C-alpha positions as CSV (number, residue, x, y, z in Angstrom):
1,X,-95.2,-40.7,52.5
2,X,-92.7,-38.7,54.0
3,X,-91.2,-41.7,55.6
4,X,-90.6,-43.1,51.9
5,X,-89.2,-39.7,50.8
6,X,-86.6,-39.7,53.7
7,X,-85.8,-43.3,53.1
8,X,-85.1,-42.8,49.2
9,X,-82.9,-39.7,50.1
10,X,-81.2,-41.6,52.6
11,X,-80.3,-44.0,50.2
12,X,-79.3,-41.8,47.6
13,X,-76.9,-40.0,49.9
14,X,-75.3,-43.2,51.2
15,X,-74.5,-44.2,47.7
16,X,-73.1,-41.0,46.8
17,X,-71.0,-40.8,49.8
18,X,-70.0,-44.1,49.4
19,X,-68.2,-43.2,46.3
20,X,-66.2,-40.1,47.8
21,X,-64.5,-42.3,50.5
22,X,-60.8,-41.6,50.6
23,X,-58.9,-44.1,48.9
24,X,-56.2,-46.7,50.4
25,X,-52.6,-45.5,50.6
26,X,-50.9,-47.0,47.5
27,X,-48.3,-46.5,44.7
28,X,-48.8,-44.2,41.4
29,X,-51.8,-46.5,39.5
30,X,-50.2,-48.8,37.2
31,X,-52.2,-47.5,34.4
32,X,-50.8,-44.3,34.8
33,X,-47.2,-45.7,34.4
34,X,-48.4,-47.3,31.1
35,X,-49.7,-44.2,29.9
36,X,-46.2,-42.5,30.7
37,X,-44.4,-45.4,28.9
38,X,-46.4,-44.9,26.0
39,X,-46.0,-41.2,26.0
40,X,-42.2,-41.9,26.1
41,X,-42.6,-43.8,23.0
42,X,-44.7,-41.4,21.0
43,X,-44.5,-37.9,22.3
44,X,-43.3,-35.7,19.4
45,X,-41.4,-33.2,21.5
46,X,-39.4,-36.3,23.2
47,X,-38.7,-37.5,19.8
48,X,-37.1,-34.3,18.8
49,X,-34.7,-34.5,21.9
50,X,-34.0,-38.0,21.0
51,X,-32.8,-37.1,17.6
52,X,-30.9,-34.3,19.2
53,X,-28.9,-37.0,21.2
54,X,-28.4,-39.3,18.3
55,X,-27.1,-36.3,16.4
56,X,-24.6,-35.9,19.3
57,X,-23.6,-39.3,19.2
58,X,-22.8,-39.2,15.4
59,X,-20.7,-36.3,16.1
60,X,-18.8,-38.4,18.4
61,X,-18.0,-41.1,16.0
62,X,-17.0,-38.2,13.8
63,X,-14.6,-36.9,16.1
64,X,-13.0,-40.7,16.9
65,X,-12.9,-41.1,12.9
66,X,-10.3,-38.3,13.1
67,X,-7.7,-40.7,14.5
68,X,-8.2,-43.1,11.6
69,X,-6.0,-42.6,8.4
70,X,-7.6,-41.1,5.2
71,X,-7.3,-42.7,1.9
72,X,-8.1,-41.0,-1.2
73,X,-8.0,-41.4,-4.8
74,X,-6.6,-38.2,-6.3
75,X,-6.1,-37.9,-10.4
76,X,-5.8,-35.2,-13.0
77,X,-5.3,-34.6,-16.6
78,X,-3.9,-31.7,-18.5
79,X,-4.1,-30.8,-22.2
80,X,-1.9,-27.7,-23.2
81,X,-1.1,-25.4,-26.4
82,X,0.7,-22.2,-26.2
83,X,2.1,-20.4,-23.3
84,X,5.7,-20.4,-22.0
85,X,8.4,-22.6,-23.4
86,X,11.9,-23.8,-22.8
87,X,14.2,-23.4,-26.0
88,X,16.7,-26.1,-26.4
89,X,19.2,-25.4,-29.2
90,X,19.9,-28.9,-30.2
91,X,20.9,-28.1,-33.9
92,X,23.0,-25.5,-33.0
93,X,24.9,-27.8,-30.8
94,X,24.9,-31.0,-32.8
95,X,24.8,-30.1,-36.7
96,X,28.4,-29.0,-36.9
97,X,29.6,-32.2,-35.6
98,X,27.4,-34.1,-37.9
99,X,28.5,-32.2,-40.7
100,X,32.1,-32.9,-40.0
101,X,31.3,-36.5,-39.7
102,X,29.5,-36.6,-42.9
103,X,32.4,-35.1,-44.8
104,X,35.1,-37.6,-43.5
105,X,32.6,-40.4,-44.3
106,X,31.8,-39.0,-47.6
107,X,28.3,-39.6,-46.9
108,X,24.8,-38.2,-45.6
109,X,24.5,-40.6,-42.7
110,X,24.2,-37.7,-39.8
111,X,21.2,-35.3,-40.7
112,X,21.1,-32.1,-40.0
113,X,18.6,-31.5,-36.6
114,X,16.4,-28.4,-35.9
115,X,16.5,-26.5,-32.5
116,X,13.8,-27.5,-29.9
117,X,11.1,-25.7,-28.2
118,X,9.3,-27.5,-25.1
119,X,6.1,-26.3,-23.3
120,X,6.4,-25.6,-19.7
121,X,2.7,-26.8,-19.3
122,X,2.5,-30.3,-19.5
123,X,0.3,-31.7,-22.8
124,X,-1.5,-34.6,-22.7
125,X,-0.4,-35.5,-19.2
126,X,-1.8,-37.4,-16.5
127,X,-1.4,-38.0,-12.7
128,X,-3.2,-40.5,-10.9
129,X,-2.4,-41.4,-7.2
130,X,-3.5,-43.4,-4.0
131,X,-3.1,-41.0,-1.1
132,X,-3.1,-42.3,2.4
133,X,-2.5,-39.6,5.2
134,X,-2.4,-40.1,9.1
135,X,-2.3,-37.5,12.0
136,X,0.5,-38.7,14.3
137,X,0.5,-35.6,16.7
138,X,-2.7,-33.2,16.9
139,X,-4.0,-31.8,20.3
140,X,-7.1,-30.4,18.8
141,X,-8.3,-33.9,17.7
142,X,-8.0,-35.1,21.3
143,X,-9.9,-32.3,22.7
144,X,-12.4,-32.2,20.3
145,X,-13.4,-35.9,21.2
146,X,-13.8,-35.0,24.6
147,X,-15.9,-32.2,23.9
148,X,-18.2,-34.2,22.1
149,X,-18.2,-36.9,24.8
150,X,-19.4,-34.0,27.1
151,X,-21.9,-33.0,24.7
152,X,-23.5,-36.3,24.4
153,X,-23.8,-36.2,28.3
154,X,-25.3,-32.6,28.1
155,X,-28.0,-34.0,25.2
156,X,-28.8,-36.8,27.3
157,X,-29.5,-34.7,30.4
158,X,-31.6,-32.5,28.4
159,X,-33.7,-35.7,27.1
160,X,-34.0,-36.4,30.7
161,X,-35.2,-33.2,31.9
162,X,-37.8,-33.3,29.2
163,X,-39.0,-36.6,30.1
164,X,-39.6,-35.8,33.6
165,X,-41.1,-32.6,32.6
166,X,-43.5,-34.9,30.5
167,X,-44.0,-37.0,33.3
168,X,-45.1,-34.5,35.7
169,X,-47.3,-33.0,32.9
170,X,-49.1,-36.2,32.1
171,X,-49.8,-36.7,36.0
172,X,-51.1,-33.2,36.3
173,X,-53.3,-33.9,33.2
174,X,-54.5,-37.4,34.3
175,X,-55.5,-35.9,37.7
176,X,-57.3,-32.9,36.4
177,X,-59.3,-35.2,34.0
178,X,-60.3,-37.3,37.4
179,X,-61.1,-34.1,39.1
180,X,-63.4,-33.1,36.1
181,X,-65.0,-36.9,36.0
182,X,-65.9,-36.2,39.8
183,X,-67.3,-32.7,39.1
184,X,-69.8,-34.5,36.5
185,X,-70.4,-37.2,39.0
186,X,-71.0,-34.5,41.9
187,X,-73.8,-32.6,39.7
188,X,-75.4,-36.0,38.2
189,X,-75.9,-36.9,42.2
190,X,-77.1,-33.4,42.9
191,X,-79.7,-33.9,40.1
192,X,-80.7,-37.5,41.6
193,X,-81.4,-35.3,44.5
194,X,-83.3,-32.6,43.1
195,X,-85.3,-35.0,40.8
196,X,-86.5,-37.0,43.9
197,X,-87.5,-33.5,45.4
198,X,-89.1,-32.7,42.3
199,X,-91.3,-35.9,42.4
200,X,-92.1,-35.6,46.2
201,X,-93.4,-31.9,45.7
202,X,-95.2,-32.5,42.8
203,X,-97.0,-35.3,44.7
204,X,-97.3,-33.1,47.7
205,X,-99.0,-30.3,45.2
206,X,-101.1,-32.8,43.8
207,X,-102.5,-33.6,47.1
208,X,-103.1,-30.1,48.5
209,X,-100.7,-30.5,51.3
210,X,-98.1,-27.6,49.9
211,X,-98.1,-25.1,47.4
212,X,-96.0,-24.8,44.3
213,X,-93.4,-22.3,45.5
214,X,-91.0,-25.7,46.8
215,X,-91.8,-27.3,43.4
216,X,-90.7,-24.1,41.3
217,X,-87.7,-23.6,43.3
218,X,-86.5,-27.2,42.9
219,X,-87.0,-27.0,39.1
220,X,-84.8,-23.8,38.9
221,X,-82.4,-25.5,41.0
222,X,-82.5,-28.5,38.3
223,X,-81.9,-26.1,35.5
224,X,-79.0,-24.3,37.1
225,X,-77.3,-27.8,38.1
226,X,-78.1,-28.8,34.5
227,X,-75.8,-25.9,33.2
228,X,-73.2,-26.8,35.6
229,X,-73.3,-30.1,34.3
230,X,-72.8,-29.2,31.0
231,X,-69.8,-27.0,31.9
232,X,-68.4,-30.1,33.8
233,X,-68.6,-31.9,30.8
234,X,-67.1,-29.6,28.8
235,X,-63.9,-29.8,31.1
236,X,-64.2,-33.6,30.8
237,X,-63.5,-33.0,27.2
238,X,-61.2,-30.7,27.5
239,X,-59.0,-32.4,29.9
240,X,-59.1,-35.6,27.9
241,X,-58.1,-33.9,24.8
242,X,-55.0,-32.4,26.5
243,X,-54.2,-35.6,28.1
244,X,-54.2,-37.3,24.9
245,X,-52.2,-34.7,23.2
246,X,-49.3,-35.2,25.6
247,X,-49.5,-38.8,24.4
248,X,-49.8,-38.1,20.8
249,X,-53.1,-39.8,20.3
250,X,-56.5,-39.0,18.9
251,X,-57.8,-36.4,21.1
252,X,-61.1,-38.0,22.0
253,X,-59.4,-41.2,22.4
254,X,-60.9,-42.8,26.1
255,X,-58.6,-42.7,29.0
256,X,-59.0,-45.5,31.8
257,X,-59.2,-43.7,35.2
258,X,-58.4,-45.6,38.2
259,X,-59.1,-44.9,41.9
260,X,-57.5,-42.0,43.1
261,X,-54.2,-42.9,45.5
262,X,-53.9,-41.2,48.7
263,X,-49.9,-41.0,49.6
264,X,-49.1,-39.5,52.8
265,X,-45.4,-40.0,52.6
266,X,-43.2,-37.4,54.3
267,X,-40.5,-36.4,51.2
268,X,-37.1,-35.5,52.1
269,X,-36.6,-31.9,51.4
270,X,-32.8,-31.6,52.1
271,X,-31.0,-33.8,50.1
272,X,-33.3,-33.9,47.1
273,X,-31.9,-32.0,44.3
274,X,-28.6,-34.1,43.8
275,X,-30.5,-36.0,40.5
276,X,-31.9,-33.0,38.5
277,X,-30.5,-33.4,35.3
278,X,-30.3,-29.5,35.0
279,X,-27.3,-29.5,37.1
280,X,-25.9,-32.5,35.1
281,X,-26.3,-30.3,32.1
282,X,-24.7,-27.3,33.7
283,X,-21.8,-29.7,34.9
284,X,-21.4,-31.0,31.3
285,X,-21.2,-27.5,29.9
286,X,-18.6,-26.7,32.7
287,X,-16.4,-29.4,31.4
288,X,-17.0,-28.4,27.7
289,X,-15.7,-24.8,28.7
290,X,-12.7,-26.3,30.5
291,X,-11.8,-28.4,27.6
292,X,-12.3,-25.6,25.0
293,X,-9.8,-23.6,27.2
294,X,-7.5,-26.4,27.3
295,X,-8.1,-26.6,23.4
296,X,-7.0,-23.1,22.9
297,X,-3.8,-23.3,24.9
298,X,-2.7,-26.4,22.8
299,X,-1.4,-24.5,20.1
300,X,2.4,-24.8,21.8
301,X,2.1,-28.4,20.9
302,X,3.3,-28.8,17.0
303,X,1.1,-30.9,14.7
304,X,2.7,-33.9,13.2
305,X,1.2,-36.2,10.1
306,X,2.4,-38.2,7.6
307,X,1.1,-39.3,4.0
308,X,2.0,-42.0,1.4
309,X,1.1,-41.4,-2.4
310,X,1.4,-44.7,-4.9
311,X,0.5,-43.8,-8.4
312,X,1.2,-43.3,-11.9
313,X,2.0,-40.5,-14.3
314,X,2.9,-39.9,-17.6
315,X,2.0,-39.1,-21.5
316,X,-0.8,-40.5,-23.4
317,X,-2.1,-42.3,-20.4
318,X,1.0,-45.1,-20.7
319,X,1.4,-47.2,-17.6
320,X,4.8,-49.0,-17.3
321,X,7.5,-49.2,-14.8
322,X,8.6,-45.9,-15.8
323,X,5.5,-44.1,-15.0
324,X,4.9,-45.7,-11.8
325,X,5.9,-44.2,-8.4
326,X,5.6,-43.7,-4.7
327,X,6.1,-40.6,-2.3
328,X,6.1,-40.8,0.9
329,X,6.6,-37.7,3.7
330,X,6.1,-36.2,7.0
331,X,4.3,-32.6,7.7
332,X,5.1,-30.4,10.6
333,X,3.1,-27.2,11.7
334,X,4.0,-25.5,14.6
335,X,2.3,-22.1,15.2
336,X,4.9,-20.0,16.8
337,X,3.3,-16.8,16.3
338,X,-0.3,-15.9,15.9
339,X,-0.9,-12.6,16.9
340,X,-2.2,-13.4,20.2
341,X,-5.2,-15.0,18.5
342,X,-5.3,-18.6,20.5
343,X,-4.5,-16.3,23.8
344,X,-7.7,-14.3,23.4
345,X,-9.6,-17.4,22.2
346,X,-8.4,-19.0,25.6
347,X,-9.8,-16.0,27.6
348,X,-13.0,-16.1,26.1
349,X,-13.6,-19.8,27.2
350,X,-12.2,-19.1,30.5
351,X,-15.0,-16.4,30.9
352,X,-17.4,-18.8,29.7
353,X,-16.4,-21.5,32.3
354,X,-17.0,-18.6,34.9
355,X,-20.7,-17.8,33.8
356,X,-21.2,-21.3,33.7
357,X,-20.4,-21.9,37.4
358,X,-22.4,-18.8,38.3
359,X,-25.4,-20.1,36.5
360,X,-24.5,-23.8,38.4
361,X,-24.6,-22.2,41.9
362,X,-27.7,-20.1,41.1
363,X,-29.6,-23.3,39.6
364,X,-28.6,-25.2,43.0
365,X,-30.0,-22.5,45.0
366,X,-33.1,-21.9,42.9
367,X,-34.0,-25.8,42.9
368,X,-33.7,-25.9,46.7
369,X,-36.1,-23.1,46.9
370,X,-38.3,-24.6,44.3
371,X,-38.4,-27.8,46.4
372,X,-39.1,-26.2,49.8
373,X,-42.0,-24.3,48.3
374,X,-43.5,-27.4,46.8
375,X,-43.1,-29.3,49.9
376,X,-44.7,-26.8,51.9
377,X,-47.7,-26.8,49.2
378,X,-47.8,-30.6,49.6
379,X,-48.4,-30.3,53.1
380,X,-51.0,-27.6,52.6
381,X,-52.7,-30.0,50.2
382,X,-52.6,-32.9,52.5
383,X,-54.2,-30.6,55.1
384,X,-57.0,-29.4,52.7
385,X,-57.6,-33.1,51.6
386,X,-58.0,-34.2,55.2
387,X,-60.3,-31.3,55.6
388,X,-62.3,-31.8,52.6
389,X,-62.7,-35.5,53.8
390,X,-64.1,-34.3,56.9
391,X,-66.2,-31.3,55.3
392,X,-68.0,-34.0,53.2
393,X,-68.9,-36.4,55.9
394,X,-70.4,-33.4,57.8
395,X,-72.1,-32.0,54.7
396,X,-73.7,-35.6,54.1
397,X,-75.0,-35.7,57.7
398,X,-76.1,-32.1,57.9
399,X,-78.3,-32.7,54.7
400,X,-79.9,-35.9,56.0
401,X,-80.6,-33.8,59.5
402,X,-82.1,-30.9,57.1
403,X,-84.0,-33.1,55.1
404,X,-85.8,-34.6,58.3
405,X,-86.5,-31.3,59.7
406,X,-87.9,-30.1,56.5
407,X,-90.5,-33.3,55.8
408,X,-91.3,-32.5,59.6
409,X,-92.5,-29.2,58.3
410,X,-89.9,-27.4,60.7
411,X,-87.4,-26.0,57.8
412,X,-88.0,-23.8,54.8
413,X,-87.2,-25.2,51.7
414,X,-84.8,-22.7,50.9
415,X,-82.6,-23.9,53.7
416,X,-82.9,-27.5,52.2
417,X,-81.8,-26.2,49.2
418,X,-78.6,-24.4,50.9
419,X,-78.0,-27.9,52.6
420,X,-78.0,-29.5,49.3
421,X,-75.7,-26.9,47.7
422,X,-73.1,-27.5,50.8
423,X,-73.0,-31.1,49.9
424,X,-72.3,-30.8,46.1
425,X,-69.6,-28.2,47.1
426,X,-68.3,-30.5,49.6
427,X,-67.9,-33.1,46.6
428,X,-66.2,-30.9,44.4
429,X,-64.0,-29.8,47.2
430,X,-63.1,-33.3,47.8
431,X,-62.4,-34.0,44.1
432,X,-60.3,-30.9,43.9
433,X,-58.6,-31.5,46.8
434,X,-57.5,-35.1,46.0
435,X,-56.3,-34.0,42.6
436,X,-54.3,-31.3,44.1
437,X,-52.7,-33.6,46.6
438,X,-51.6,-35.8,43.7
439,X,-50.4,-32.8,41.3
440,X,-48.2,-31.9,44.5
441,X,-46.8,-35.1,44.7
442,X,-46.1,-35.2,40.8
443,X,-44.1,-31.8,41.4
444,X,-42.2,-33.3,44.1
445,X,-41.3,-36.1,42.4
446,X,-40.3,-33.6,39.5
447,X,-38.2,-31.6,41.9
448,X,-36.3,-34.7,43.4
449,X,-36.0,-36.4,40.1
450,X,-37.0,-39.6,41.6
451,X,-39.3,-41.0,39.0
452,X,-37.5,-44.1,37.6
453,X,-36.4,-43.3,33.8
454,X,-34.9,-45.8,31.6
455,X,-32.1,-44.4,29.4
456,X,-31.6,-45.3,25.8
457,X,-28.0,-47.2,25.2
């Protein structure tokens, strides 16, 4: 019976340990990259960033459109009565002449005319014209376009910052899910060993070989491990829900979890921050402040524009050769004195430029520190993972030895339980260190901005 018991446990232990061998070094799992690509298309936060980028692109097109001529249809109609008038003494001027002519001709051919009074406000008057205007010289339009271009660069960098943060979050959630699954497997494996202990101790109790103390303790361990298993299953559900949330999928969708990669490459910590989009954002903001400074200083350049009106105006909506007209002109604006308004605006832009440069310097130093700390965390996680691999192998061997001693009657059952707990804890630690190693690699990848991101055109 003891021999069968030992063989059964050895088979169980061998099967369990085979599931916990370190994976062969490989690249990131293809399935994980597919999940990331799916998140790029579905994540709500990323969609908001893309909408902001689209808005910035339309703003640039608007700035470019300022170079094009503007064509407008303008029209007005007025109906007036009363108000100021212009009095024309037509009768006083002409009637004496007409009276003399009537006497000479002995006739009434020349009637007497009344004086006339004309309204200053046009009555029943229309004016319809097609106005074409074009800016010839305007520095504000030029600098406005250049600023909008830099804002697009800034928003594109912000989009990539969000993408890289999303990649890190997805990988972290994925490896936490893996760790939770391994925790469930560890407790399930422990339950298999406990179930075998219960079976054998029950048989020994029936045969009168041993008392019921070992059986009761095994049953107690079974209840404790069942409770731990339920907690581990809850962790799996929570990890799954969060991962699906990042992908904007139903929270209970299944996740394909492949083997855990074990990447032991030595990342470069000295020149790894040059690709950080946060720095590109600050560089774009610095350029915006520079252009804004030049914009405020451009008031010394006059503004010149031209216009052409083609229209018709007259009374009673009549349109003929006498109502049609054209009007062409040139407008010049040159601000000679503004009370220092542009000077103070330029000073504000210059102060903003200094602030941005200080933020840029601080960010570079902060990112170097962050990368160094993450690299140290990676080395620590790598050492912990190596230690966990060795610890799991030792715990497995220790449990086998303790099991043999227990079945030979040389060991208390409490000592066997302790060895079993050590084996379970070694499995949990192995899962934790494997996940932590991959998470630190994801953080290194994030801090060096090395994950390949395809930008929209």
